[in-house]
N, C-alpha and C positions, 0 to 999 in steps of 0.2 A: 250382567252385573258391571262390566266394564263402562256401558253408556250411562250407567248411575252417577259415576264420578264421585263416589261415596269418599269423605275425608277417612274413614277408618281404613279403608283398602291403600292409602297412600304411604309410599314409605316414610319412616320415621327418624329424624337425628336429634339426639338428646347432645346440649351442649353446657357443658359444666364449666364456670366461670368460676376461676380459683385466684389465691391469692398468689403472688409473683413466687413466693418458696416452694407452692406446690406445684408449682407448673409441669416439674419434670418428676413427680412423684404423684403417690395415690393416698386419698384419705379415706375415712370411713363412707362419707356422702357419695364420692365418685364409685366407691366399690358397692353402693346401694343401686347407684343409677347404672352400673353398668351390667349388675345381675337383672334388673327389669328390663333392658336392652336387648340380652340375651334372652330372655324369655320372649320378647315380643318381636326379635331377629330384627333390631334395629342398630344405629350406629351411633357411637358415642364420640364426641370431639372435647378434649379438654383445651381450654385456653385460659389463659390470664389477658383479663382486660389493661389492669396496670401495665403489662409486659407490652401489649398490642402498643398503648400511647406511646411507650417509651421508643417501641422500635419504628412508629409512624413519624417520630421525630428525628430520627437517624438518617445520614446520607444514605443511598441505596449501597454505597459501597463498604459501609460499617455494619449493615444489618446482620450480616450472615454469621461475622465473628461475635458480635453481641448474644446470638442466639447461642453458640457454641460454648459460651461462656457462662452461660444460665443451665447447659445440659441439653438444650432443644436443638432438634434437627431443621424445623421450618418454623415459620410464623403461626399465629393461630389463625390468621386469615387463610394463609396458604393450606393450613391442616382442613379447614372449612371447605375451601373449594376442592381440596382433592376427595374427601371422604364424601361431599356431595356429590362429586360426579360419578364416584365409584355406586353409591346408593342409587344414583337415578338411571345407572347404565350409560352412562356418556363418554366420548371421546372427543377429541379435540383434531383436525385436523386443517392444512395450512394452503392456502394459494399464495406464489409470488409471482410478482412481476417487476419491470423496471421501475413502475411511481410508486406500487405499495406492497406490502406483504399482509395478509389478512388470517386470520384464524376462525374456522367455522365448527362448531358443535354439533354432531348428529349422534344418535343411539348407536351404541355398540351392535355391530353385525351389519350396518348399513351398505348395501351394494354400492358402489360405485356411480352408477346413473341416478341412484337417489341422492347421493352424496351432492354430484353436481347441480342437481333441482334445488338446494338451499341456496345455492347460490344465486340461479336463475331458473325459472321453469322452463326454459327454452333449452338450456344447458341439458336436462331430462331427456327432453322429447328427442333431440336431435343427436344424443350421445353417440357417438364413435368408439374413443377410447380414451384412457386415462394414462399418462404419463407419469410416474410414481419415482420419489426419492424419499428414504426416511430422514426425518430430520437430524437424528442423531450422526448419520453420515455427511450429511451436507454441512453440519457444525464442526464435525470433524475434519473434513477434507476441504472446506472453505468455499469450493464452487462446484456449479453444475457440471463444469466440464471436467473436473476432478472425479465428481461420482460417477460420471457415465465412463471415463477412463478406467476406473477402479471396477467396473462392471457392475453397479450397485444401482444402475437405474434401470427400471422397467416399464415396459408397455402393456397395459392391462387393458382388458374387455370387459363385458357387462356382468361376468359373475365375480368380478374382482368385489372383494370386502374391504371397505375403507379401516385402516388399522391408525390406532393412535399414535400420531406424530408424522403421518404421511405428509409429504409434501406434494401437492396434487397440480397438474396443469390436464384440464379436459379438452378434449379435441372433440368440436361437435357441428353439426350442420342441421340449420333449419331452413 
């Protein structure tokens, strides 16, 4: 069946576009969509295009406060991204070096060598180990050295499953 790539077998997300006043409440149409989604094992995202237009024009520093004022925890775009990732069973891990930080998307349950392979196939072929920090730890402690000092840095082998928010440095030899 998988080789057929049937549209009817794909995950489904319904997006309800509502007015600004309904962005944090529920109306009869949303209830119907949610009932249909529940029967189909689908996901529902409720956004207001009007709110999204206003948010896009605000400076980044004011967006969270504006959304809180409307009773919203995150923007509609962020909601779509988060629900889409969950629906597709995706996670993000990071690589960081002196010149750049990159985010990489892989399926949940991906082993370290295969995650390294998303960066470059040679990384997977010659995988030796993965040096791992959690983004939350790095953000809180502010440096790789502080993470190591706190004992929150780990060296992992081929069986390690990459977790959402890992900051990874892959060692390889080809």
